[in-house]
C-alpha positions in Angstrom: -20.3 -11.9 39.6 -19.8 -10.5 36.0 -16.9 -8.1 35.4 -17.6 -4.4 35.3 -18.4 -3.3 31.7 -15.6 -1.7 29.7 -16.3 2.0 29.3 -14.7 4.9 27.4 -14.2 8.4 28.7 -14.1 9.7 32.2 -16.4 10.9 35.0 -19.8 11.9 33.8 -18.9 11.1 30.2 -18.3 7.4 30.9 -20.2 5.3 28.4 -20.1 1.7 27.3 -18.1 0.6 24.2 -20.3 0.9 21.1 -20.1 -2.0 18.6 -21.2 -2.7 15.1 -21.2 -6.2 13.6 -20.9 -7.2 10.0 -21.2 -11.0 9.3 -23.4 -12.8 6.7 -24.2 -15.6 9.2 -27.1 -14.7 11.4 -26.0 -17.1 14.2 -22.6 -15.4 14.4 -24.2 -11.9 14.5 -26.5 -13.0 17.3 -23.7 -14.7 19.2 -21.4 -11.7 19.1 -24.3 -9.4 20.0 -25.2 -11.5 23.0 -21.6 -11.7 24.2 -21.2 -7.9 23.8 -24.3 -7.2 25.7 -23.3 -9.7 28.4 -20.2 -7.7 29.2 -22.0 -4.4 29.0 -21.1 -3.1 25.5 -23.8 -1.4 23.5 -24.4 -3.0 20.1 -25.5 -0.2 17.8 -26.4 -2.3 14.7 -25.7 -5.7 13.1 -26.0 -6.5 9.4 -25.0 -9.2 6.8 -23.0 -6.6 4.7 -20.9 -3.6 5.5 -23.0 -1.3 3.4 -26.2 -2.3 5.3 -24.3 -1.9 8.6 -23.2 1.6 7.6 -26.7 2.5 6.5 -28.1 1.2 9.8 -25.6 3.0 11.9 -26.8 6.2 10.2 -24.2 8.5 11.7 -24.4 7.2 15.2 -21.1 6.9 17.2 -19.5 3.5 17.0 -16.1 2.6 18.5 -15.5 -0.9 16.9 -16.9 -2.7 14.0 -16.4 -6.5 14.2 -16.0 -7.6 10.6 -16.1 -11.0 8.8 -13.6 -11.1 5.9 -15.8 -13.0 3.5 -19.3 -11.7 3.1 -22.0 -13.1 0.9 -22.4 -9.9 -1.3 -19.1 -10.4 -3.1 -17.6 -7.2 -1.6 -13.8 -6.7 -1.5 -12.0 -6.8 1.9 -10.2 -3.5 1.4 -13.4 -1.7 0.4 -15.2 -3.2 3.5 -12.5 -2.1 5.9 -12.4 1.4 4.4 -16.2 1.7 4.4 -16.3 0.5 8.0 -13.7 3.0 9.0 -15.7 5.8 7.4 -18.0 5.6 10.4 -15.2 6.6 12.6 -14.9 3.1 14.1 -11.8 0.9 14.4 -12.1 -2.4 12.6 -11.6 -5.8 14.3 -11.5 -8.7 11.9 -13.3 -11.8 13.1 -12.9 -14.6 10.6 -11.5 -18.0 9.8 -7.8 -18.0 10.6 -6.6 -19.8 7.5 -7.7 -17.1 5.1 -4.1 -15.8 4.8 -4.4 -13.5 1.8 -7.6 -11.9 3.1 -6.1 -11.4 6.6 -3.1 -9.7 5.0 -5.3 -7.5 2.8 -7.4 -6.5 5.8 -4.3 -5.5 7.8 -2.8 -3.6 4.9 -6.1 -1.7 4.6 -5.8 -0.6 8.2 -7.7 -3.2 10.3 -6.7 -2.9 13.9 -6.3 -6.6 14.4 -7.5 -10.1 13.7 -9.4 -12.5 16.0 -10.2 -16.0 14.6 -13.7 -17.4 15.0 -12.2 -20.3 17.0 -11.3 -17.9 19.8 -13.1 -18.0 23.1 -15.7 -15.4 23.6 -13.7 -13.8 26.4 -10.8 -13.3 24.0 -13.0 -11.7 21.4 -14.5 -9.3 24.0 -11.1 -8.4 25.3 -10.0 -7.6 21.8 -13.0 -5.4 21.2 -12.2 -3.5 24.4 -8.5 -3.1 23.3 -9.3 -1.9 19.8 -11.9 0.5 21.3 -9.2 2.1 23.4 -7.1 2.7 20.3 -4.5 0.1 21.1 -2.7 -1.8 18.4 -3.9 -5.4 18.6 -1.4 -8.1 17.7 -1.8 -11.8 17.9 -0.7 -15.1 16.6 -3.0 -15.1 13.6 -1.6 -11.7 12.5 2.0 -13.0 12.6 1.1 -16.3 10.9 -0.7 -14.5 8.1 2.3 -12.3 7.5 4.9 -15.0 7.7 3.0 -17.3 5.4 2.2 -14.7 2.7 5.2 -14.5 0.4 3.6 -11.5 -1.3 3.8 -9.4 1.9 6.4 -6.8 0.9 8.6 -5.5 3.6 10.0 -2.0 3.2 13.7 -2.1 2.5 14.9 0.1 5.4 18.5 1.0 6.0 20.2 0.4 9.4 19.7 4.0 10.6 16.1 4.0 9.4 15.4 0.9 11.3 17.0 2.4 14.4 14.8 5.5 14.1 11.7 3.5 13.5 12.5 1.2 16.5 12.9 4.0 18.9 10.1 6.2 17.5 7.5 3.4 17.3 8.5 2.3 20.8 7.1 5.5 22.1 9.9 8.1 22.2 9.3 11.6 20.9 11.3 12.3 17.7 13.5 14.8 19.7 14.5 12.0 22.1 15.1 9.6 19.2 17.6 12.2 17.7 19.3 12.6 21.1 19.7 8.9 21.7 21.1 8.3 18.2 23.3 11.4 18.4 21.9 13.1 15.3 20.1 16.4 14.6 16.4 16.6 15.1 16.0 17.6 11.4 18.0 14.5 10.4 15.8 12.3 12.4 12.8 13.9 10.7 14.3 13.2 7.3 14.8 9.5 8.2 11.2 9.3 9.4 9.9 10.9 6.2 12.0 8.4 4.1 10.6 5.5 6.2 7.0 6.6 5.4 7.8 7.0 1.7 9.3 3.5 1.6 6.1 2.0 3.2 3.9 3.8 0.7 6.1 2.4 -2.1 5.3 -1.2 -1.0 1.6 -0.5 -0.6 1.6 -0.3 3.2 1.2 3.4 4.1 1.9 4.5 7.7 0.7 8.1 8.1 0.4 7.9 11.9 2.6 6.8 14.8 0.2 3.9 15.5 0.6 2.8 11.8 4.4 3.0 12.2 4.1 0.8 15.3 2.1 -1.7 13.4 4.6 -1.8 10.5 7.5 -2.2 12.9 5.8 -5.2 14.5 4.9 -6.6 11.1 8.4 -6.4 9.9 10.1 -7.7 13.0 11.6 -4.4 14.0 9.7 -4.5 17.3 8.4 -7.6 19.1 4.7 -8.5 18.9 2.4 -7.1 21.4 0.2 -8.9 24.0 -2.6 -10.8 22.3 -5.2 -8.9 24.3 -3.7 -5.5 23.4 -2.2 -5.0 26.8 0.9 -3.1 25.6 -0.7 -0.9 23.0 0.9 2.5 22.4 -0.3 5.6 20.6 
């Protein structure tokens, strides 16, 4: 018996996860579309380029866009991630795992995670569900891309800044972070502001708490999360 479809919302507002797919290989688009529909997701539109996908979505609600990194139109990864995000969707990269520089660029642009094309379909579908819920997806390909890319600049955080980031990104409210570290709330806020400035300076902005969690994982301040997004925090 197939598993119950992943839904978002509650009660009368339950609805299936809505997916868009951008890949320049028709067989890949058809394969992901079939897999999505098999588990009960709604595929809103598929296209060989992000621009065609956005045009085809035409303002309709989409939760996740599954994006190949290297499309045939010569578009840039950062532009594609941002254009996909402009629809209101989170971006799940689905690509060949050895494209290290492109993986890093996609993550820096704000992609929610990376799933290699060699992954089983069940893993890809679980990742789609995780990203649709707003969880931060982390996996081996993400860590490998970061570790292998010497150009990935870590923010140079002081010990106290690392302590604040560790506690705050772990899920504690800033007031509790201050109490646990024995500092004033205003001081904790100053540390947090400085942390964000330092990430902007290295080209890895973190305006939200989820972004800070992602940066903390990337820089080894927090351990990696479950590959299927099981321990995502907001």
